[in-house]
N, C-alpha and C positions, 0 to 999 in steps of 0.2 A: 568245781571246787577251787576256790581262789584263796590265796594267801597274800599277806602283805610282806613286802620287802622291808626289813628294818635296817636303817642306817645307824651305825654306832659311831658317835663322834668321840674319839679318845685323845686326850692330851698326850702328846708324845713324851714330854718330860716327866709328867706326874703319873701317867698311866690311868688317870681317872676317866670314867666312861660316862657319856651322856647319850640318850637314845632319842632318835627321831623315827617314828613309824610312818612309812609311806609306801605306796604302790605305784607301779607304772600306770599312767593314764592311757585311756583308749586312743588308738590312732588307726585310721582306716587306710593308711598308705605305708608302704615299706620305706624305711629310711636307712641309709648306709651307716654302719657303725665301725667301719674301717676293717683292717686285716684281722683275721682270727689270730689271737695270741698263741705262741707256742707253749706247749705244756712244759712243766718243770721236768728236769732230768730225772730219769728213773721211773716215771709214771707210765701207765699204759695208754694214756690218751695224748694225741698230738694234734696241733693245729696245722693245717696245710698252708704254708706260706703263700701269700698272694690271693688266697680265697677271701671273699668278703662276706660279712654277715649283715643282714638288714634287720635291726632291732630298734624299737622305739628308744630314743635317747633318754637319759635319766633326768632330763629337765621337764618331763611330762608331769602334769599335775594329778595328784592322787585324789580319790573320792573324799578323803579327809580334808582336802583343801591345802595340805602341805605339799611342798615341792621336793621331789626326790633329789634334784640337783642343788638344793639350797646350800649356800656356803655357810660353813660354821667357822667363824673367824679364827685363824691361827691354829686350827685343830685338824688332825688327820681324820679323814672320813673312811669308814669301813662299811661294808654291806653284809647283810645276813640273808641266807637263802637256804632252801632245802635240796637235798639230793636223796633220791629214793633207791634203796638197796633191797635185797632179799634178806629176810630173817626166817630161816627155815623155808617154808613154802608160802610165805606171805610177804607182801610188799610193806616196807616200813621206811619212814623218812629219818634222816639225820640232818642236823643243822651245820652249816659251814659259814665261815666268816672270811671275807676277802677284801683287799683294797678296793675302794670305790672304783667302778668302771661302768661305762655305758653298755658294755657287752656282757651283762650279767647272765643272759641266757646261754651264751657260748661257754662262759666260765663254769656255769653249773653243769653243762653237758660234759665238759672236759673233766671236772671233778668226778662226775658219775663214771665216765669211762676209765678213770684212773683207779677206781675201786675203793673199798673202805680202808680207812686208816687202821693202824695196828690195834688201837683201843676199841675201835668199832668192831673189828674182826673178832676180838676177844669176847665181845658181847653177842656174838652170833650173827653179825651182819656179813653178807656175802653178795655176790653179783652173778647174774646169768649172762652178762655181756662178755663175749670172748675177748681175751687179751689181744692187743694189737689193733682193736677197732679205733678208728680215727674220726674226728669231727672234720668234715670237709666244708661244711657251710651251715648257716642257720639264717632263715629269713622269716619275717612275720609280715604278712600282707592280708588285709581284710580280716584281721584277728585270727588268722590261721598260720601256725608255725610250720615251716617245712625244715625238717632235720635231714641233712645230707650226710650220711655216714659211709665209711668205707665198707667194702664187701665182706670183710671179716665178721661184721655184725650178724651175718646170716649163716655163719658156719657152726657146725657141731650142735649137740644137744637134741632133746626130743621136744614133744609138744609143750610140756610145762616150761621148759627152758626158753623156748621161742616166745611163748605167751608172756613169760615173766620179763624178758629183756625189752619187749615192746612196752610193757607196762612201766618199767623203770624210766624209760625215756618220756613216755606220755605224762606220767605223774610229775616228773621233774620239771617239764615245761608248762604243764597245766597250772602250776602254782601262780604263774604271773598273770596279773589282771588283764594284760593285753592279749592273752591267748585263750581262744574259745575251742581250739582243736589242733591236732597235730597230724601232719602228713609226713611220710617217710620217703627218702630217696637213698639209693645205694650207688655210689660212684657217679652221682649226678643224674641217675635215671629214676623216674618215679616208680614206686612200688605199689602194685595193685594186689598182688598175691605174694605173701612172704614165706619163703623157705619151702622145703619139700613137704612141710606139714600143711601147706595150702591155706594159711591164715589170710582171710580176705581183708585188704586194707584199701578199699576203693572209696573211702570217705574219711574225713578227719576223725581221729579218735581222741578221747579224753581219759582222765584217770578213772572215771566212772565205768568205762568199758572194761576195766579190769577188776571190777568189784569182787569177783570170786576169789581173788588173791589179795584183797585189801581188807584189813580187819575192820569190823563195824565201827570201832572207836579207835582213834589215834590221839595220842597226847604229844603235842609239840613242845609245850612248856608246862611245868619245869622238866628238867632232864633227870635221869637216874643219878642219885647221889648229890644233887644240887642242894646248896644251903639256901633256905627260904625264910623270909621274914613276913610278918603280917602287914598288910594283906598280900597274899600270893596270887599272881595271875596264873590261872590254869586255862590253857587254850589248846585247840586241836580241831579235828574233824570227826563227824559222826554220820552214819547212815543207820538210824534207829527209829523205832516206832514213834510216830508223832514228833520226832526230832527232840524228844525230852532227854536231857542229860543231867545227872545228879553228880555232885562232887562232894566227897567226904575227906576229912583230914583225921588221921588216927595218930595218937601219940605212941611213945615207945612201948607202952603196955597194950597197944591195940585198941585203946578206948577212943571212941569218936569225940573229938573236941570241937569240930566244926562241920557244918554241912550246908549246902546251898543247891539251888536248882536253876537251870537255864535251858534255853532251847537253841538248837543249831539253826542255821539259816535254811536248811532243807532236811527232810527226813522221810521215812517210810518209802524207801525205794530210790532215794537220791541222797547224795552226800553234801553236807553243809558244814560251815565253820561254826565253832562255838568259842566263847571267851568269857570268863567270869573271874572277878576278884573275890577271894575267900579270906575273911578275917579269922584269926585264931589267936589263942593266948597260951603260952607256956612260960614257966618260971625259970627254966634252964634249957641250955642247948641239949638236944636229944634226937635220936633217930625217930623218924616218923614215916608215914605212908600216906600218899594221896591216892584216893580211889575214885575213878571215874566210871560210872555205869549208866545203863539205860533203865527203863521202867520194867518192873516185873508184871508185864501185862497179862501173862498167863496165870498169875497167882500161884506159882510154884514155890515161892519163898526165896528164890534166887534170881537176880537179874540175868537175862540171857547173855549179856555182854558186859565185861568188866575189865578194866586195866588198872594195875597197881604200880605206882611209881615210888620207889624208896627215896626219901629225902632226909635232910637234916633240918630240924625245926629250930629256929633261933628265937630267943625271947625279944 
């Protein structure tokens, strides 16, 4: 499951935003990205000074042909990425924005270890990662990311908590185009068996390895409560029958005012990305709902998987 990193070019004085979508390009060799940056004061994640990370620099070329390190004249560059938390007993992503950096993987990990923001916690997001866990290093070599975390990462919790925290790290790193799998180290030592629960980690893992706690359909855009205009981009991931994904838009009275269909890049046992623009028309601003669901293959009258995102529809 791969996501694209979005760079947001924002004019500092005017606050206007322009978007450049790009992903890190493939690289078969590890490259130094400098020292791990220290976490902000008051967060649970810290970088260990003097540790180095090896990540592909942001000047790699994406599959779209755009360059992640492209200079936007006179404008401040920001980057967007995902951090995966727990929502109840399932993994779910939130989006974060940060000043542009070549160490996006390390920054994403540090955001993960710092835990959900207040508004995210209010929406039910939490974390299985123990407080005090630190990022000691991150390297990417031959498309395999190795996350070196402090020993606190292995403390406390039962089997679900252990499984969930591994999934949070794997899914957070698996979003990057340069990562095909994730290995773990604790205090610099490779981990083949994790915790007293005996979880086997003798091979690189991906987000798909945690499919039991990842919902069949995730929606990355739009967000809950977002104001949307036509056409609205609806995107996310899905592991559904034949990769078929339907998107509906409902108005304030629950009436369908738009619907479309797309397919994810993978399905029926594997997770793929989907993205589709949906056109709609309303004559006034109003609350609405975007519904993303799979096919009713069993003919029960109800799709087996459905996600509803409350939004504000703009004319």
